[in-house]
RODREN-373110 format. One line per 4 residues: number of its first residue (from 0); their letters; for each residue x, y, z negated of C-alpha. Coordinates in Angstrom, 1 decimal, padded with zeros to 4 digits. Each point is the difference from the previous one (the first is absolute). Example, Ala and Ser with C-alpha at 12.3 -4.5 7.8 and 13.67 -1.06 7.14 Angstrom:
2
0	AS	012.3,-004.5,-007.8 ~ 001.4,003.4,000.7
# end
This chain:
116
0	MIKG	016.9,112.1,-012.4 ~ -001.9,-003.2,000.3 ~ 000.8,-002.8,002.3 ~ -002.5,-002.7,000.9
4	RVIH	-002.0,-001.8,002.7 ~ -003.4,000.8,001.2 ~ -002.6,-002.7,-001.0 ~ -003.7,-000.4,000.7
8	GRGI	-002.4,001.9,-002.2 ~ -003.8,000.2,000.0 ~ -000.2,002.7,002.9 ~ -001.8,002.5,-002.3
12	GANL	002.2,002.9,001.3 ~ -000.5,-001.2,003.6 ~ -003.8,-000.1,-000.4 ~ 000.0,003.5,-001.2
16	GYPT	002.1,001.2,003.0 ~ 003.3,000.2,-001.9 ~ 001.9,-003.3,000.4 ~ 002.6,-000.8,-002.6
20	ANIL	003.1,-002.2,-000.1 ~ -000.2,-002.0,-003.1 ~ 003.5,-000.5,-001.2 ~ 001.4,-002.9,-002.0
24	PEEE	003.1,001.6,-001.6 ~ 003.3,-001.6,-000.5 ~ 000.4,001.4,-003.4 ~ -002.7,001.2,-002.5
28	SRLE	-000.9,003.6,000.6 ~ 000.2,002.5,-002.9 ~ -002.1,002.8,001.6 ~ -003.1,001.0,-002.0
32	SGVY	-003.4,-000.4,001.7 ~ -000.9,002.6,002.4 ~ 000.3,001.3,003.7 ~ 003.3,001.2,001.2
36	AANV	001.5,001.6,003.2 ~ 002.6,-002.4,001.4 ~ 002.0,-001.1,003.0 ~ -000.2,-003.6,001.1
40	RIGH	002.9,-001.5,001.9 ~ -000.5,-002.8,002.3 ~ 003.4,-001.1,001.5 ~ 001.5,003.5,001.1
44	KRHR	-003.3,001.8,000.5 ~ -001.5,002.1,-002.8 ~ -003.7,000.8,-000.3 ~ -001.7,002.5,-002.4
48	AVFV	-002.4,-001.6,-002.3 ~ -002.3,000.2,-003.0 ~ 001.0,-002.7,-002.5 ~ -002.5,-001.2,-002.6
52	VGAI	001.2,-001.7,-003.2 ~ -002.4,-001.6,-002.4 ~ -003.3,-001.8,-000.4 ~ -002.1,-000.1,003.3
56	ADVF	-003.7,-000.8,000.2 ~ 000.0,-002.0,-003.3 ~ 001.6,-002.8,001.8 ~ 003.7,000.5,-000.2
60	PYSL	001.4,000.9,-003.5 ~ 003.0,001.7,001.5 ~ 000.6,000.4,003.7 ~ 002.3,001.9,002.3
64	EAHL	-001.6,001.2,003.3 ~ 001.2,002.4,002.5 ~ -002.2,001.8,002.7 ~ 002.5,001.0,002.7
68	LDFT	-001.0,003.4,001.6 ~ -000.5,000.1,003.7 ~ 000.8,-003.7,000.4 ~ -001.7,-002.9,001.7
72	GDLY	001.3,-003.5,000.2 ~ 000.2,-003.3,-001.9 ~ 002.5,-000.1,-003.0 ~ -000.8,-003.3,-001.4
76	GQAL	003.1,-001.9,-001.0 ~ 002.1,003.1,000.6 ~ 002.8,001.0,-002.5 ~ -000.1,003.7,-000.9
80	VVEV	001.4,002.5,-002.4 ~ -002.2,002.7,-001.7 ~ 001.7,003.2,-001.0 ~ -002.2,001.8,-002.5
84	FEKV	000.3,003.7,-000.2 ~ -002.8,001.6,-002.1 ~ -003.2,-000.9,-001.7 ~ -003.0,001.4,001.8
88	SGLE	-002.8,-001.0,-002.4 ~ -001.3,-002.6,-002.5 ~ -002.2,-002.9,000.7 ~ -003.8,000.5,-000.4
92	RFDS	-003.1,-002.1,000.2 ~ -002.7,001.0,002.4 ~ -003.7,-000.7,000.2 ~ 000.0,-000.2,003.8
96	DKEL	002.3,-000.6,002.9 ~ -000.9,003.6,001.3 ~ 001.5,001.5,-003.3 ~ 003.1,-002.2,000.4
100	IVKI	000.5,000.9,003.6 ~ -000.1,003.8,-001.0 ~ 002.8,-000.7,-002.6 ~ 002.0,-002.0,002.5
104	QADI	-000.1,002.9,002.5 ~ 001.1,002.5,-002.8 ~ 002.9,-002.3,-001.1 ~ 001.1,-000.3,003.7
108	AKAR	000.0,003.6,000.5 ~ 002.1,000.7,-003.2 ~ 002.3,-002.8,001.1 ~ 000.5,001.6,003.4
112	EILK	000.9,003.4,-001.6 ~ 002.5,-001.7,-002.3 ~ 001.6,-001.9,002.8 ~ 000.3,002.8,002.4
# end
């Protein structure tokens, strides 16, 4: 479990159509880099999510980001808890946004299956 607050990122995920909550954790995470199926709790509400751990876009050496499935809204400043279930895939580099979007879609599909 990871507890933290949502902070502003660079908007890379949102620009691709998959906004993420960038998380400033209360404690250092011990998760290895990769993409995970997770639940994110905001107060008493639980949302299914894809949780990304690791270097993002050559900008952040180690970041924690959650894409909440079927969610719209503003999470900046919100406290949340991430419950990590299973690793979906590793992180990869892509030559184009199109290739990255295909990978994101595949990771979301796998996460949905895990979180059924």
